[in-house]
N, C-alpha and C positions, 0 to 999 in steps of 0.2 A: 929484660925479664920483669923488672919492676913495673914498667909501663903496661905490659900485657896483664900482669896481675891486677893492677889498678883498674884497668878497663873491664876486666872480667868481674871484679868485685863490684864496680859501679853498676854494671849490667845486672848482676845478681840482685843487688839491693833494690834497684829500680823495678825489676821483675816482681820481687816480693811485695813491694809497696803497691804495685798495680794489682796483683793477684789477691793478696790477703787484706790489705788495708783499704782497697778500693779507691786509691788515689790515682790521679791522672798525671801522666808525664806530658807536659806541654810542648817540649821541644827536645831535640837531641842535644842541644846546648847544655841542658840540665845534667845529662849523663856525662858529657865531656868535662864539665866543671867539677862534678863529683869525683871523677877519675883524677883530675888535676889536683884536687885537694888531698886525695890519698897519696899521690906521688910526692907532693910537697911535704906531707907529714913524714912519709917514709924516707925522704931524702935526709932528714935529720939523723937517721940511723946509719948512714953511710959514711965512708971515709971522706975527708974534706974535698979532695979533688973530684970524686964522683958526685958528691953533693952539689958542687957548683954546676956540673954538667946536667944533673937532673933538674935543678932550679931553672937553668936556662931553657931546657926543653919544656918544662911546665909553663913557663911564661909564653913561649912561642905557641904552644898548643892552646892556651887560654886565649891569647890574642886572635888566633886564627878562628877559633870557635865563635868568639864574640863578633868578629868581623862579618861572619855569615849569619849571625843571629838576626831575626827580623827586628827592626827598630820600632815598629808600630804594632801595638797589640791588636789582635782581632777583636771584633765587637763583643764577642762572648767573654773576653777576658778584661772587660772594663774594670779598672781599679787595680789591676795587677802591676807590680813594679817590675820593669825589665832591667836586665843587666846592661851596663854600658862600659 
């Protein structure tokens, strides 16, 4: 349930940034990493055994997202720092 809430919240915030602040979302990796940060933060509010499960899940999700993230920036993104 926490993972679903984090993904929905990340999508909502990204939608608001695109619609109202006129920012661009460069890749889906940004949304996934935002969701991972929410799950990591909310894991601290859980009991210790569930916290460990959430932290392991966030690490696996982050590593998977970064594995599929393009390692070279497109020419229009010159000067942008990519996650590794």
